[in-house]
Backbone bond lengths (Angstrom), bond angles and torsions (degrees), N, CA, C in turn:
res aa  C-N    CA-C-N  psi(-1)  N-CA   C-N-CA  omega(-1)  CA-C   N-CA-C  phi
1 X - - - 1.442 - - 1.527 110.31 -
2 X 1.303 116.08 138.62 1.453 121.50 177.38 1.523 108.41 -98.63
3 X 1.332 114.81 126.56 1.463 120.17 -178.69 1.525 109.35 -101.08
4 X 1.310 115.77 147.60 1.462 119.94 175.23 1.529 108.99 -73.88
5 X 1.316 116.82 164.30 1.460 120.37 177.87 1.519 111.41 -59.24
6 X 1.309 117.41 -39.77 1.470 120.58 178.77 1.521 111.25 -63.62
7 X 1.330 116.24 -42.01 1.462 119.87 178.26 1.530 110.56 -64.45
8 X 1.343 116.29 -40.69 1.463 120.33 178.20 1.530 110.66 -62.08
9 X 1.333 116.60 -46.20 1.468 120.74 179.81 1.531 111.25 -60.94
10 X 1.318 116.20 -41.77 1.469 120.43 179.40 1.516 110.60 -63.78
11 X 1.328 116.28 -45.06 1.461 119.49 -179.43 1.527 110.88 -66.73
12 X 1.324 117.32 -40.69 1.469 120.17 178.48 1.528 110.17 -63.07
13 X 1.325 117.47 -42.91 1.460 121.15 178.06 1.528 110.19 -58.65
14 X 1.333 116.43 -41.19 1.471 120.59 178.05 1.530 110.29 -63.51
15 X 1.329 116.84 -45.28 1.466 120.38 178.99 1.527 111.10 -60.44
16 X 1.341 116.53 -40.91 1.464 120.74 -179.00 1.530 111.35 -62.43
17 X 1.329 116.41 -35.79 1.465 119.90 178.57 1.527 111.59 -64.76
18 X 1.326 117.01 -26.14 1.464 121.58 -175.61 1.530 113.47 -91.22
19 X 1.329 117.95 -10.53 1.463 120.88 -174.69 1.527 111.91 -74.08
20 X 1.356 115.11 147.69 1.462 118.48 171.36 1.533 108.17 -78.28
21 X 1.313 116.59 164.84 1.460 121.63 -172.33 1.526 113.61 -59.26
22 X 1.325 117.38 -41.61 1.471 119.20 -176.38 1.527 111.22 -66.81
23 X 1.323 117.24 -40.80 1.463 119.04 178.99 1.527 110.46 -71.89
24 X 1.324 117.17 -34.42 1.460 121.12 176.84 1.530 110.29 -60.31
25 X 1.342 116.69 -40.43 1.462 120.62 177.34 1.532 110.76 -64.40
26 X 1.315 117.34 -38.14 1.466 121.10 178.53 1.524 110.84 -65.12
27 X 1.328 116.75 -43.79 1.464 121.27 178.12 1.526 109.79 -62.49
28 X 1.320 116.98 -42.80 1.462 121.60 178.51 1.521 110.84 -59.47
29 X 1.321 117.00 -44.14 1.456 121.67 -179.96 1.529 111.28 -62.80
30 X 1.333 116.13 -42.91 1.472 120.23 178.55 1.524 110.98 -63.27
31 X 1.324 116.45 -45.25 1.463 120.22 179.85 1.526 111.78 -64.58
32 X 1.323 116.51 -40.41 1.464 120.93 179.27 1.530 110.15 -61.85
33 X 1.321 116.15 -45.05 1.466 121.00 178.42 1.526 110.52 -62.66
34 X 1.313 116.37 -44.27 1.467 120.57 -179.80 1.531 111.18 -61.55
35 X 1.317 116.56 -46.59 1.466 120.79 -179.12 1.526 110.27 -62.88
36 X 1.333 116.73 -42.82 1.465 120.55 179.18 1.527 110.29 -60.88
37 X 1.324 116.95 -44.26 1.463 120.59 179.53 1.523 111.32 -63.44
38 X 1.316 116.93 -35.24 1.459 120.19 179.58 1.525 111.22 -69.88
39 X 1.337 116.28 -30.53 1.456 120.53 -179.54 1.525 111.87 -77.56
40 X 1.322 117.21 -25.04 1.453 122.18 -177.95 1.526 110.42 -83.80
41 X 1.308 115.82 136.59 1.458 121.13 176.36 1.512 108.64 -85.92
42 X 1.314 116.83 124.09 1.464 121.57 177.12 1.523 107.18 -84.64
43 X 1.346 115.19 123.80 1.462 119.35 -178.06 1.521 112.86 -107.98
44 X 1.333 116.49 -7.27 1.461 120.34 179.93 1.511 109.97 175.78
45 X 1.329 114.86 -169.36 1.459 121.29 -178.76 1.521 109.05 -137.89
46 X 1.335 116.00 147.61 1.459 118.66 177.04 1.525 109.22 -81.48
47 X 1.314 116.25 -178.24 1.466 121.35 -174.91 1.530 112.86 -63.25
48 X 1.339 116.59 -22.79 1.464 120.97 179.11 1.524 112.67 -93.87
49 X 1.334 117.10 2.92 1.457 120.74 179.01 1.518 114.60 89.20
50 X 1.345 117.50 4.38 1.467 121.12 178.40 1.522 108.83 -75.33
51 X 1.329 117.53 133.41 1.465 119.43 179.90 1.525 112.35 -64.09
52 X 1.320 116.19 142.56 1.464 122.77 174.42 1.521 106.80 -110.13
53 X 1.326 115.77 121.19 1.458 120.14 -178.48 1.525 110.07 -90.92
54 X 1.322 114.94 162.25 1.461 120.69 179.74 1.524 110.73 -60.26
55 X 1.333 117.99 -41.13 1.464 119.68 -178.92 1.528 111.43 -66.88
56 X 1.331 117.86 -38.16 1.468 120.62 176.66 1.524 110.18 -64.18
57 X 1.321 116.59 -42.26 1.461 120.76 179.94 1.526 110.86 -63.75
58 X 1.333 116.98 -42.01 1.466 120.02 178.37 1.528 110.97 -60.22
59 X 1.335 116.43 -41.54 1.467 120.22 178.52 1.526 110.54 -62.45
60 X 1.332 116.40 -44.37 1.470 120.25 -179.61 1.527 110.71 -65.96
61 X 1.324 117.50 -41.07 1.466 120.81 178.75 1.527 110.34 -62.53
62 X 1.330 117.73 -39.03 1.462 121.31 178.81 1.532 110.21 -64.08
63 X 1.337 117.55 -42.17 1.464 121.14 177.28 1.529 110.62 -62.38
64 X 1.338 115.55 -45.13 1.463 120.35 -179.64 1.524 111.43 -63.66
65 X 1.305 117.87 -39.27 1.458 122.09 179.07 1.526 110.69 -63.32
66 X 1.337 116.88 -40.45 1.464 120.30 177.13 1.528 110.60 -60.64
67 X 1.339 116.77 -41.51 1.468 120.87 178.42 1.526 110.53 -62.27
68 X 1.308 117.31 -44.55 1.461 121.23 179.76 1.525 110.21 -61.69
69 X 1.323 117.04 -43.72 1.463 120.57 179.74 1.527 111.92 -63.69
70 X 1.338 116.69 -26.68 1.465 120.97 177.38 1.530 111.48 -87.17
71 X 1.327 116.55 0.47 1.465 120.29 178.97 1.506 114.41 85.16
72 X 1.313 117.13 12.50 1.466 121.20 -179.30 1.529 109.40 -93.37
73 X 1.328 115.30 83.03 1.463 120.79 178.79 1.522 108.61 -157.21
74 X 1.318 116.78 167.40 1.460 122.72 176.80 1.514 108.75 -111.31
75 X 1.324 115.41 136.80 1.466 119.18 175.31 1.515 108.44 -80.60
76 X 1.308 116.43 165.84 1.464 120.12 178.52 1.524 110.52 -63.68
77 X 1.336 116.93 -34.39 1.468 119.81 177.71 1.519 111.61 -63.91
78 X 1.344 117.03 -41.52 1.469 120.26 177.59 1.526 111.33 -63.87
79 X 1.314 116.29 -40.58 1.471 120.16 179.26 1.521 110.02 -64.93
80 X 1.327 116.82 -40.75 1.473 119.96 178.77 1.527 110.67 -62.75
81 X 1.335 117.73 -43.53 1.466 121.48 179.14 1.527 110.25 -61.40
82 X 1.321 116.51 -45.30 1.474 120.24 179.88 1.526 110.78 -64.59
83 X 1.331 116.85 -39.73 1.468 119.55 -176.36 1.518 111.90 -67.92
84 X 1.340 117.86 -28.08 1.471 120.33 176.90 1.520 110.05 -62.57
85 X 1.325 116.59 -35.16 1.464 120.82 179.10 1.528 110.97 -69.25
86 X 1.331 116.65 -30.34 1.468 120.56 -179.88 1.528 110.90 -66.89
87 X 1.321 116.29 -32.29 1.460 120.62 -174.18 1.522 113.09 -85.46
88 X 1.338 118.58 -13.94 1.459 121.87 -179.42 1.533 109.36 -74.28
89 X 1.345 115.76 132.35 1.471 117.65 177.46 1.529 110.95 -69.86
90 X 1.317 114.97 144.65 1.465 120.10 177.64 1.498 109.56 -94.92
91 X 1.323 116.28 151.34 1.480 120.67 -178.62 1.490 111.58 -102.99
């Protein structure tokens, strides 16, 4: 049977009234996480397939900018020198 959204909300409200406190807290935590994820804009994914949100990216960019301002970065020339070593066969 397919239930309407109103019927689903009514049934969920009834179920919530019957829950014990510990399970109610678990449901609350799941809903809070879900709502937060829905509010966040996903701008990409990491190498493991985990979504990267805009707010996470902004935080990472701010950290990276601080490093650059402190002089903690590699120039393109340094990267080129290092990459030449990667291509040399080892004996």
